[in-house]
PDB file of N, CA, C and O in Angstrom:
ATOM      1  N   MET A   1     197.784 172.883  97.402  1.00  0.00           N
ATOM      2  CA  MET A   1     196.497 172.222  97.394  1.00  0.00           C
ATOM      3  C   MET A   1     195.444 173.379  97.024  1.00  0.00           C
ATOM      4  O   MET A   1     195.371 174.365  97.757  1.00  0.00           O
ATOM      5  N   ASP A   2     194.634 173.259  95.889  1.00  0.00           N
ATOM      6  CA  ASP A   2     193.576 174.321  95.662  1.00  0.00           C
ATOM      7  C   ASP A   2     192.322 173.581  96.114  1.00  0.00           C
ATOM      8  O   ASP A   2     192.279 172.452  96.601  1.00  0.00           O
ATOM      9  N   ILE A   3     191.350 174.381  95.879  1.00  0.00           N
ATOM     10  CA  ILE A   3     189.946 174.024  96.557  1.00  0.00           C
ATOM     11  C   ILE A   3     189.535 172.960  95.353  1.00  0.00           C
ATOM     12  O   ILE A   3     188.781 172.081  95.769  1.00  0.00           O
ATOM     13  N   GLN A   4     189.808 172.877  94.214  1.00  0.00           N
ATOM     14  CA  GLN A   4     189.198 171.812  93.468  1.00  0.00           C
ATOM     15  C   GLN A   4     189.855 170.461  93.847  1.00  0.00           C
ATOM     16  O   GLN A   4     189.175 169.450  94.022  1.00  0.00           O
ATOM     17  N   PHE A   5     191.026 170.479  93.951  1.00  0.00           N
ATOM     18  CA  PHE A   5     191.800 169.240  94.502  1.00  0.00           C
ATOM     19  C   PHE A   5     191.063 168.644  95.704  1.00  0.00           C
ATOM     20  O   PHE A   5     190.750 167.454  95.740  1.00  0.00           O
ATOM     21  N   LEU A   6     190.755 169.641  96.835  1.00  0.00           N
ATOM     22  CA  LEU A   6     190.338 169.097  97.968  1.00  0.00           C
ATOM     23  C   LEU A   6     188.896 168.555  97.817  1.00  0.00           C
ATOM     24  O   LEU A   6     188.590 167.497  98.366  1.00  0.00           O
ATOM     25  N   THR A   7     188.049 169.226  97.118  1.00  0.00           N
ATOM     26  CA  THR A   7     186.577 168.984  96.790  1.00  0.00           C
ATOM     27  C   THR A   7     186.679 167.577  96.092  1.00  0.00           C
ATOM     28  O   THR A   7     185.933 166.672  96.467  1.00  0.00           O
ATOM     29  N   SER A   8     187.595 167.379  95.078  1.00  0.00           N
ATOM     30  CA  SER A   8     187.707 166.067  94.548  1.00  0.00           C
ATOM     31  C   SER A   8     188.185 165.024  95.524  1.00  0.00           C
ATOM     32  O   SER A   8     187.759 163.881  95.357  1.00  0.00           O
ATOM     33  N   PHE A   9     188.904 165.231  96.391  1.00  0.00           N
ATOM     34  CA  PHE A   9     189.603 164.112  97.464  1.00  0.00           C
ATOM     35  C   PHE A   9     188.325 163.974  98.302  1.00  0.00           C
ATOM     36  O   PHE A   9     187.954 162.811  98.459  1.00  0.00           O
ATOM     37  N   PHE A  10     187.553 164.967  98.890  1.00  0.00           N
ATOM     38  CA  PHE A  10     186.481 164.556  99.803  1.00  0.00           C
ATOM     39  C   PHE A  10     185.252 163.897  99.086  1.00  0.00           C
ATOM     40  O   PHE A  10     184.425 163.201  99.676  1.00  0.00           O
ATOM     41  N   MET A  11     185.225 164.180  97.803  1.00  0.00           N
ATOM     42  CA  MET A  11     184.138 163.501  97.033  1.00  0.00           C
ATOM     43  C   MET A  11     184.374 161.999  96.973  1.00  0.00           C
ATOM     44  O   MET A  11     183.483 161.187  97.223  1.00  0.00           O
ATOM     45  N   TRP A  12     185.648 161.658  96.622  1.00  0.00           N
ATOM     46  CA  TRP A  12     185.948 160.224  96.533  1.00  0.00           C
ATOM     47  C   TRP A  12     185.961 159.640  97.880  1.00  0.00           C
ATOM     48  O   TRP A  12     185.608 158.467  98.001  1.00  0.00           O
ATOM     49  N   CYS A  13     186.350 160.360  98.970  1.00  0.00           N
ATOM     50  CA  CYS A  13     186.269 159.764 100.284  1.00  0.00           C
ATOM     51  C   CYS A  13     184.806 159.659 100.736  1.00  0.00           C
ATOM     52  O   CYS A  13     184.470 158.740 101.483  1.00  0.00           O
ATOM     53  N   THR A  14     184.022 160.475 100.349  1.00  0.00           N
ATOM     54  CA  THR A  14     182.593 160.295 100.759  1.00  0.00           C
ATOM     55  C   THR A  14     182.050 159.118 100.045  1.00  0.00           C
ATOM     56  O   THR A  14     181.384 158.332 100.719  1.00  0.00           O
ATOM     57  N   ILE A  15     182.242 158.855  98.697  1.00  0.00           N
ATOM     58  CA  ILE A  15     181.862 157.836  97.802  1.00  0.00           C
ATOM     59  C   ILE A  15     182.253 156.432  98.383  1.00  0.00           C
ATOM     60  O   ILE A  15     181.458 155.546  98.699  1.00  0.00           O
ATOM     61  N   ILE A  16     183.492 156.393  98.460  1.00  0.00           N
ATOM     62  CA  ILE A  16     184.200 155.147  99.152  1.00  0.00           C
ATOM     63  C   ILE A  16     183.566 154.644 100.531  1.00  0.00           C
ATOM     64  O   ILE A  16     183.174 153.507 100.792  1.00  0.00           O
ATOM     65  N   ASN A  17     183.564 155.856 101.400  1.00  0.00           N
ATOM     66  CA  ASN A  17     183.331 155.394 102.807  1.00  0.00           C
ATOM     67  C   ASN A  17     181.738 155.175 102.850  1.00  0.00           C
ATOM     68  O   ASN A  17     181.299 154.268 103.558  1.00  0.00           O
ATOM     69  N   GLY A  18     180.935 155.921 102.168  1.00  0.00           N
ATOM     70  CA  GLY A  18     179.608 155.638 101.981  1.00  0.00           C
ATOM     71  C   GLY A  18     179.221 154.356 101.442  1.00  0.00           C
ATOM     72  O   GLY A  18     178.257 153.754 101.915  1.00  0.00           O
ATOM     73  N   GLY A  19     179.947 153.867 100.428  1.00  0.00           N
ATOM     74  CA  GLY A  19     179.767 152.398  99.983  1.00  0.00           C
ATOM     75  C   GLY A  19     180.072 151.385 100.909  1.00  0.00           C
ATOM     76  O   GLY A  19     179.451 150.329 101.033  1.00  0.00           O
ATOM     77  N   LEU A  20     181.261 151.823 101.689  1.00  0.00           N
ATOM     78  CA  LEU A  20     181.638 150.698 102.717  1.00  0.00           C
ATOM     79  C   LEU A  20     180.375 150.616 103.689  1.00  0.00           C
ATOM     80  O   LEU A  20     179.806 149.571 104.004  1.00  0.00           O
ATOM     81  N   PHE A  21     180.063 151.803 104.075  1.00  0.00           N
ATOM     82  CA  PHE A  21     179.051 151.784 105.232  1.00  0.00           C
ATOM     83  C   PHE A  21     177.598 150.955 104.677  1.00  0.00           C
ATOM     84  O   PHE A  21     176.935 150.171 105.356  1.00  0.00           O
ATOM     85  N   LEU A  22     177.384 151.282 103.568  1.00  0.00           N
ATOM     86  CA  LEU A  22     176.027 150.566 102.839  1.00  0.00           C
ATOM     87  C   LEU A  22     176.415 149.198 102.932  1.00  0.00           C
ATOM     88  O   LEU A  22     175.652 148.400 103.475  1.00  0.00           O
ATOM     89  N   LEU A  23     177.673 148.779 102.398  1.00  0.00           N
ATOM     90  CA  LEU A  23     177.858 147.325 102.265  1.00  0.00           C
ATOM     91  C   LEU A  23     177.805 146.731 103.712  1.00  0.00           C
ATOM     92  O   LEU A  23     177.203 145.665 103.839  1.00  0.00           O
ATOM     93  N   TRP A  24     178.332 147.266 104.739  1.00  0.00           N
ATOM     94  CA  TRP A  24     178.467 146.684 106.105  1.00  0.00           C
ATOM     95  C   TRP A  24     177.122 146.751 106.578  1.00  0.00           C
ATOM     96  O   TRP A  24     176.658 145.733 107.091  1.00  0.00           O
ATOM     97  N   ALA A  25     176.505 147.653 106.505  1.00  0.00           N
ATOM     98  CA  ALA A  25     175.052 147.813 107.287  1.00  0.00           C
ATOM     99  C   ALA A  25     174.065 146.857 106.218  1.00  0.00           C
ATOM    100  O   ALA A  25     173.132 146.238 106.731  1.00  0.00           O
ATOM    101  N   GLY A  26     174.254 146.772 104.988  1.00  0.00           N
ATOM    102  CA  GLY A  26     173.407 145.675 104.269  1.00  0.00           C
ATOM    103  C   GLY A  26     173.818 144.297 104.704  1.00  0.00           C
ATOM    104  O   GLY A  26     172.900 143.555 105.052  1.00  0.00           O
ATOM    105  N   PHE A  27     175.136 143.799 104.745  1.00  0.00           N
ATOM    106  CA  PHE A  27     175.349 142.486 105.493  1.00  0.00           C
ATOM    107  C   PHE A  27     174.800 142.251 106.674  1.00  0.00           C
ATOM    108  O   PHE A  27     174.447 141.091 106.881  1.00  0.00           O
ATOM    109  N   PHE A  28     174.603 143.180 107.656  1.00  0.00           N
ATOM    110  CA  PHE A  28     174.171 142.953 108.843  1.00  0.00           C
ATOM    111  C   PHE A  28     172.644 143.138 109.049  1.00  0.00           C
ATOM    112  O   PHE A  28     172.112 142.730 110.082  1.00  0.00           O
ATOM    113  N   LEU A  29     171.922 143.768 108.043  1.00  0.00           N
ATOM    114  CA  LEU A  29     170.467 143.889 107.960  1.00  0.00           C
ATOM    115  C   LEU A  29     169.962 142.840 107.122  1.00  0.00           C
ATOM    116  O   LEU A  29     168.824 142.415 107.326  1.00  0.00           O
ATOM    117  N   MET A  30     170.733 142.336 106.130  1.00  0.00           N
ATOM    118  CA  MET A  30     169.998 141.392 105.209  1.00  0.00           C
ATOM    119  C   MET A  30     170.393 139.890 105.732  1.00  0.00           C
ATOM    120  O   MET A  30     169.545 139.004 105.627  1.00  0.00           O
ATOM    121  N   ALA A  31     171.531 139.635 106.231  1.00  0.00           N
ATOM    122  CA  ALA A  31     172.029 138.443 106.853  1.00  0.00           C
ATOM    123  C   ALA A  31     172.408 138.405 108.193  1.00  0.00           C
ATOM    124  O   ALA A  31     173.565 138.050 108.416  1.00  0.00           O
ATOM    125  N   PRO A  32     171.745 138.669 109.065  1.00  0.00           N
ATOM    126  CA  PRO A  32     172.385 138.760 110.508  1.00  0.00           C
ATOM    127  C   PRO A  32     172.824 137.498 110.957  1.00  0.00           C
ATOM    128  O   PRO A  32     173.903 137.515 111.550  1.00  0.00           O
ATOM    129  N   THR A  33     172.191 136.266 110.809  1.00  0.00           N
ATOM    130  CA  THR A  33     172.559 134.855 111.353  1.00  0.00           C
ATOM    131  C   THR A  33     173.820 134.622 110.659  1.00  0.00           C
ATOM    132  O   THR A  33     174.867 134.281 111.209  1.00  0.00           O
ATOM    133  N   PHE A  34     173.654 134.825 109.446  1.00  0.00           N
ATOM    134  CA  PHE A  34     175.170 134.409 108.509  1.00  0.00           C
ATOM    135  C   PHE A  34     176.306 135.279 109.142  1.00  0.00           C
ATOM    136  O   PHE A  34     177.365 134.697 109.379  1.00  0.00           O
ATOM    137  N   THR A  35     176.215 136.471 109.411  1.00  0.00           N
ATOM    138  CA  THR A  35     177.289 137.363 109.770  1.00  0.00           C
ATOM    139  C   THR A  35     177.608 137.020 111.375  1.00  0.00           C
ATOM    140  O   THR A  35     178.789 137.085 111.715  1.00  0.00           O
ATOM    141  N   TYR A  36     176.721 136.698 112.264  1.00  0.00           N
ATOM    142  CA  TYR A  36     176.784 136.444 113.289  1.00  0.00           C
ATOM    143  C   TYR A  36     177.678 134.884 113.402  1.00  0.00           C
ATOM    144  O   TYR A  36     178.737 134.789 114.022  1.00  0.00           O
ATOM    145  N   ASN A  37     177.119 133.912 112.792  1.00  0.00           N
ATOM    146  CA  ASN A  37     177.886 132.669 112.793  1.00  0.00           C
ATOM    147  C   ASN A  37     179.021 132.787 112.250  1.00  0.00           C
ATOM    148  O   ASN A  37     179.889 132.047 112.712  1.00  0.00           O
ATOM    149  N   LEU A  38     179.358 133.575 111.292  1.00  0.00           N
ATOM    150  CA  LEU A  38     180.700 133.690 110.749  1.00  0.00           C
ATOM    151  C   LEU A  38     181.700 134.333 111.890  1.00  0.00           C
ATOM    152  O   LEU A  38     182.779 133.861 112.248  1.00  0.00           O
ATOM    153  N   GLN A  39     181.165 135.339 112.291  1.00  0.00           N
ATOM    154  CA  GLN A  39     182.080 136.144 113.458  1.00  0.00           C
ATOM    155  C   GLN A  39     182.229 135.247 114.701  1.00  0.00           C
ATOM    156  O   GLN A  39     183.297 135.227 115.312  1.00  0.00           O
ATOM    157  N   ASN A  40     181.260 134.566 115.054  1.00  0.00           N
ATOM    158  CA  ASN A  40     181.398 133.824 116.183  1.00  0.00           C
ATOM    159  C   ASN A  40     182.461 132.672 116.275  1.00  0.00           C
ATOM    160  O   ASN A  40     182.915 132.268 117.346  1.00  0.00           O
ATOM    161  N   LYS A  41     182.852 132.128 114.893  1.00  0.00           N
ATOM    162  CA  LYS A  41     184.059 131.314 114.983  1.00  0.00           C
ATOM    163  C   LYS A  41     185.212 131.933 115.351  1.00  0.00           C
ATOM    164  O   LYS A  41     186.112 131.255 115.847  1.00  0.00           O
ATOM    165  N   PHE A  42     185.361 133.274 115.172  1.00  0.00           N
ATOM    166  CA  PHE A  42     186.457 133.790 115.624  1.00  0.00           C
ATOM    167  C   PHE A  42     186.555 134.321 116.937  1.00  0.00           C
ATOM    168  O   PHE A  42     187.449 134.044 117.737  1.00  0.00           O
ATOM    169  N   ILE A  43     185.537 135.147 117.145  1.00  0.00           N
ATOM    170  CA  ILE A  43     185.412 135.656 118.631  1.00  0.00           C
ATOM    171  C   ILE A  43     183.858 135.221 119.222  1.00  0.00           C
ATOM    172  O   ILE A  43     182.819 135.772 118.860  1.00  0.00           O
ATOM    173  N   PRO A  44     183.940 134.182 120.147  1.00  0.00           N
ATOM    174  CA  PRO A  44     182.723 133.692 120.517  1.00  0.00           C
ATOM    175  C   PRO A  44     181.977 134.742 121.616  1.00  0.00           C
ATOM    176  O   PRO A  44     182.425 134.956 122.742  1.00  0.00           O
ATOM    177  N   LEU A  45     180.889 135.282 121.127  1.00  0.00           N
ATOM    178  CA  LEU A  45     180.038 136.149 121.892  1.00  0.00           C
ATOM    179  C   LEU A  45     178.589 135.772 122.099  1.00  0.00           C
ATOM    180  O   LEU A  45     178.096 134.990 121.287  1.00  0.00           O
ATOM    181  N   PRO A  46     177.888 136.210 123.038  1.00  0.00           N
ATOM    182  CA  PRO A  46     176.418 136.054 123.008  1.00  0.00           C
ATOM    183  C   PRO A  46     175.706 136.767 121.934  1.00  0.00           C
ATOM    184  O   PRO A  46     176.196 137.850 121.617  1.00  0.00           O
ATOM    185  N   ARG A  47     174.778 136.427 121.387  1.00  0.00           N
ATOM    186  CA  ARG A  47     173.997 137.156 120.232  1.00  0.00           C
ATOM    187  C   ARG A  47     173.623 138.559 120.621  1.00  0.00           C
ATOM    188  O   ARG A  47     173.764 139.521 119.866  1.00  0.00           O
ATOM    189  N   GLU A  48     173.120 138.624 121.888  1.00  0.00           N
ATOM    190  CA  GLU A  48     172.880 140.029 122.475  1.00  0.00           C
ATOM    191  C   GLU A  48     173.910 141.078 122.439  1.00  0.00           C
ATOM    192  O   GLU A  48     173.708 142.225 122.039  1.00  0.00           O
ATOM    193  N   LYS A  49     175.026 140.617 122.881  1.00  0.00           N
ATOM    194  CA  LYS A  49     176.122 141.443 123.007  1.00  0.00           C
ATOM    195  C   LYS A  49     176.768 141.717 121.539  1.00  0.00           C
ATOM    196  O   LYS A  49     177.292 142.777 121.194  1.00  0.00           O
ATOM    197  N   TYR A  50     176.621 140.531 120.734  1.00  0.00           N
ATOM    198  CA  TYR A  50     177.158 140.717 119.397  1.00  0.00           C
ATOM    199  C   TYR A  50     176.295 141.860 118.718  1.00  0.00           C
ATOM    200  O   TYR A  50     176.910 142.838 118.292  1.00  0.00           O
ATOM    201  N   ASP A  51     174.997 141.815 118.591  1.00  0.00           N
ATOM    202  CA  ASP A  51     174.152 142.944 118.250  1.00  0.00           C
ATOM    203  C   ASP A  51     174.474 144.381 118.670  1.00  0.00           C
ATOM    204  O   ASP A  51     174.677 145.285 117.859  1.00  0.00           O
ATOM    205  N   VAL A  52     174.503 144.512 119.921  1.00  0.00           N
ATOM    206  CA  VAL A  52     174.790 145.676 120.554  1.00  0.00           C
ATOM    207  C   VAL A  52     176.252 146.255 119.841  1.00  0.00           C
ATOM    208  O   VAL A  52     176.262 147.324 119.229  1.00  0.00           O
ATOM    209  N   ILE A  53     177.314 145.519 119.982  1.00  0.00           N
ATOM    210  CA  ILE A  53     178.498 145.840 119.333  1.00  0.00           C
ATOM    211  C   ILE A  53     178.381 146.263 118.043  1.00  0.00           C
ATOM    212  O   ILE A  53     178.877 147.337 117.701  1.00  0.00           O
ATOM    213  N   ILE A  54     177.723 145.481 117.194  1.00  0.00           N
ATOM    214  CA  ILE A  54     177.570 145.647 115.693  1.00  0.00           C
ATOM    215  C   ILE A  54     177.041 147.272 115.471  1.00  0.00           C
ATOM    216  O   ILE A  54     177.598 148.219 114.916  1.00  0.00           O
ATOM    217  N   TYR A  55     175.844 147.168 116.090  1.00  0.00           N
ATOM    218  CA  TYR A  55     175.083 148.495 115.813  1.00  0.00           C
ATOM    219  C   TYR A  55     175.855 149.795 116.440  1.00  0.00           C
ATOM    220  O   TYR A  55     175.848 150.895 115.886  1.00  0.00           O
ATOM    221  N   SER A  56     176.507 149.520 117.650  1.00  0.00           N
ATOM    222  CA  SER A  56     177.343 150.571 118.227  1.00  0.00           C
ATOM    223  C   SER A  56     178.381 151.002 117.235  1.00  0.00           C
ATOM    224  O   SER A  56     178.630 152.197 117.075  1.00  0.00           O
ATOM    225  N   PHE A  57     178.987 150.065 116.574  1.00  0.00           N
ATOM    226  CA  PHE A  57     180.037 150.475 115.563  1.00  0.00           C
ATOM    227  C   PHE A  57     179.525 151.010 114.187  1.00  0.00           C
ATOM    228  O   PHE A  57     180.148 151.842 113.527  1.00  0.00           O
ATOM    229  N   LEU A  58     178.356 150.469 113.823  1.00  0.00           N
ATOM    230  CA  LEU A  58     177.471 151.317 112.818  1.00  0.00           C
ATOM    231  C   LEU A  58     177.373 152.607 112.940  1.00  0.00           C
ATOM    232  O   LEU A  58     177.647 153.445 112.082  1.00  0.00           O
ATOM    233  N   GLY A  59     176.877 152.826 114.292  1.00  0.00           N
ATOM    234  CA  GLY A  59     176.497 154.268 114.537  1.00  0.00           C
ATOM    235  C   GLY A  59     177.740 155.159 114.626  1.00  0.00           C
ATOM    236  O   GLY A  59     177.774 156.272 114.102  1.00  0.00           O
ATOM    237  N   LEU A  60     178.805 154.603 115.341  1.00  0.00           N
ATOM    238  CA  LEU A  60     179.987 155.455 115.334  1.00  0.00           C
ATOM    239  C   LEU A  60     180.467 155.607 113.989  1.00  0.00           C
ATOM    240  O   LEU A  60     180.801 156.737 113.636  1.00  0.00           O
ATOM    241  N   PHE A  61     180.557 154.618 113.157  1.00  0.00           N
ATOM    242  CA  PHE A  61     181.158 154.881 111.764  1.00  0.00           C
ATOM    243  C   PHE A  61     180.352 155.857 111.003  1.00  0.00           C
ATOM    244  O   PHE A  61     180.933 156.638 110.250  1.00  0.00           O
ATOM    245  N   LYS A  62     178.883 155.888 111.146  1.00  0.00           N
ATOM    246  CA  LYS A  62     178.111 156.857 110.441  1.00  0.00           C
ATOM    247  C   LYS A  62     178.401 158.135 110.920  1.00  0.00           C
ATOM    248  O   LYS A  62     178.605 159.011 110.080  1.00  0.00           O
ATOM    249  N   MET A  63     178.471 158.467 112.338  1.00  0.00           N
ATOM    250  CA  MET A  63     178.800 159.653 112.794  1.00  0.00           C
ATOM    251  C   MET A  63     180.263 160.351 112.372  1.00  0.00           C
ATOM    252  O   MET A  63     180.350 161.567 112.201  1.00  0.00           O
ATOM    253  N   LEU A  64     181.425 159.425 112.221  1.00  0.00           N
ATOM    254  CA  LEU A  64     182.452 159.688 111.791  1.00  0.00           C
ATOM    255  C   LEU A  64     182.470 160.130 110.289  1.00  0.00           C
ATOM    256  O   LEU A  64     183.119 161.065 109.820  1.00  0.00           O
ATOM    257  N   PHE A  65     181.621 159.265 109.620  1.00  0.00           N
ATOM    258  CA  PHE A  65     181.614 159.432 108.134  1.00  0.00           C
ATOM    259  C   PHE A  65     180.866 160.913 107.858  1.00  0.00           C
ATOM    260  O   PHE A  65     181.345 161.701 107.043  1.00  0.00           O
ATOM    261  N   LEU A  66     179.945 161.139 108.431  1.00  0.00           N
ATOM    262  CA  LEU A  66     179.292 162.624 108.220  1.00  0.00           C
ATOM    263  C   LEU A  66     180.258 163.553 108.788  1.00  0.00           C
ATOM    264  O   LEU A  66     180.592 164.500 108.076  1.00  0.00           O
ATOM    265  N   LEU A  67     180.746 163.446 109.909  1.00  0.00           N
ATOM    266  CA  LEU A  67     181.627 164.605 110.527  1.00  0.00           C
ATOM    267  C   LEU A  67     182.965 164.769 109.449  1.00  0.00           C
ATOM    268  O   LEU A  67     183.237 165.894 109.029  1.00  0.00           O
ATOM    269  N   PHE A  68     183.713 163.670 109.063  1.00  0.00           N
ATOM    270  CA  PHE A  68     184.871 163.786 108.480  1.00  0.00           C
ATOM    271  C   PHE A  68     184.963 163.838 106.870  1.00  0.00           C
ATOM    272  O   PHE A  68     185.870 164.304 106.181  1.00  0.00           O
ATOM    273  N   ASN A  69     183.618 163.151 106.426  1.00  0.00           N
ATOM    274  CA  ASN A  69     183.540 163.023 105.055  1.00  0.00           C
ATOM    275  C   ASN A  69     182.799 163.993 104.280  1.00  0.00           C
ATOM    276  O   ASN A  69     183.220 164.776 103.429  1.00  0.00           O
ATOM    277  N   LEU A  70     181.456 163.786 104.777  1.00  0.00           N
ATOM    278  CA  LEU A  70     180.309 164.318 104.057  1.00  0.00           C
ATOM    279  C   LEU A  70     180.351 165.846 104.181  1.00  0.00           C
ATOM    280  O   LEU A  70     180.178 166.568 103.199  1.00  0.00           O
ATOM    281  N   VAL A  71     180.578 166.310 105.383  1.00  0.00           N
ATOM    282  CA  VAL A  71     180.467 167.777 105.901  1.00  0.00           C
ATOM    283  C   VAL A  71     181.446 168.514 105.273  1.00  0.00           C
ATOM    284  O   VAL A  71     181.086 169.573 104.761  1.00  0.00           O
ATOM    285  N   PRO A  72     182.991 168.084 105.172  1.00  0.00           N
ATOM    286  CA  PRO A  72     183.805 168.937 104.432  1.00  0.00           C
ATOM    287  C   PRO A  72     183.655 169.156 103.151  1.00  0.00           C
ATOM    288  O   PRO A  72     184.063 170.154 102.557  1.00  0.00           O
ATOM    289  N   TYR A  73     182.931 168.026 102.572  1.00  0.00           N
ATOM    290  CA  TYR A  73     182.672 168.051 101.204  1.00  0.00           C
ATOM    291  C   TYR A  73     181.644 169.075 100.817  1.00  0.00           C
ATOM    292  O   TYR A  73     181.808 169.878  99.898  1.00  0.00           O
ATOM    293  N   VAL A  74     180.581 169.000 101.568  1.00  0.00           N
ATOM    294  CA  VAL A  74     179.577 169.997 101.315  1.00  0.00           C
ATOM    295  C   VAL A  74     179.963 171.329 101.496  1.00  0.00           C
ATOM    296  O   VAL A  74     179.488 172.265 100.852  1.00  0.00           O
ATOM    297  N   VAL A  75     180.975 171.445 102.522  1.00  0.00           N
ATOM    298  CA  VAL A  75     181.398 172.881 102.590  1.00  0.00           C
ATOM    299  C   VAL A  75     182.253 173.433 101.621  1.00  0.00           C
ATOM    300  O   VAL A  75     182.234 174.635 101.357  1.00  0.00           O
ATOM    301  N   LEU A  76     183.056 172.566 101.037  1.00  0.00           N
ATOM    302  CA  LEU A  76     183.770 172.772  99.902  1.00  0.00           C
ATOM    303  C   LEU A  76     183.001 173.120  98.756  1.00  0.00           C
ATOM    304  O   LEU A  76     183.259 174.125  98.093  1.00  0.00           O
ATOM    305  N   LEU A  77     181.897 172.194  98.439  1.00  0.00           N
ATOM    306  CA  LEU A  77     181.033 172.543  97.368  1.00  0.00           C
ATOM    307  C   LEU A  77     180.469 174.058  97.441  1.00  0.00           C
ATOM    308  O   LEU A  77     180.460 174.784  96.447  1.00  0.00           O
ATOM    309  N   ILE A  78     180.021 174.449  98.654  1.00  0.00           N
ATOM    310  CA  ILE A  78     179.404 175.647  98.969  1.00  0.00           C
ATOM    311  C   ILE A  78     180.501 176.837  98.747  1.00  0.00           C
ATOM    312  O   ILE A  78     180.211 177.865  98.135  1.00  0.00           O
ATOM    313  N   LEU A  79     181.852 176.580  99.334  1.00  0.00           N
ATOM    314  CA  LEU A  79     182.814 177.546  98.866  1.00  0.00           C
ATOM    315  C   LEU A  79     183.275 177.711  97.625  1.00  0.00           C
ATOM    316  O   LEU A  79     183.739 178.785  97.240  1.00  0.00           O
ATOM    317  N   GLY A  80     183.180 176.571  96.831  1.00  0.00           N
ATOM    318  CA  GLY A  80     183.631 176.505  95.374  1.00  0.00           C
ATOM    319  C   GLY A  80     182.715 177.106  94.546  1.00  0.00           C
ATOM    320  O   GLY A  80     182.915 177.148  93.332  1.00  0.00           O
TER     321      GLY A  80
END
């Protein structure tokens, strides 16, 4: 594996995971009642707990996305 391959790999990982994050965050910010009602059919939770869980997972996903996708991509761009 050379640096060009790794740079390309992390670029696509960043694009795909960033898109998933934006899609996920968009759903919960633009249609919170719809997503709550949809999820409540499968796992009944009070709305307050649901909001805390969703925003915690969004925060965790964002931190992992930055740490494992964006930072390696930027470092490879600097090294390349």
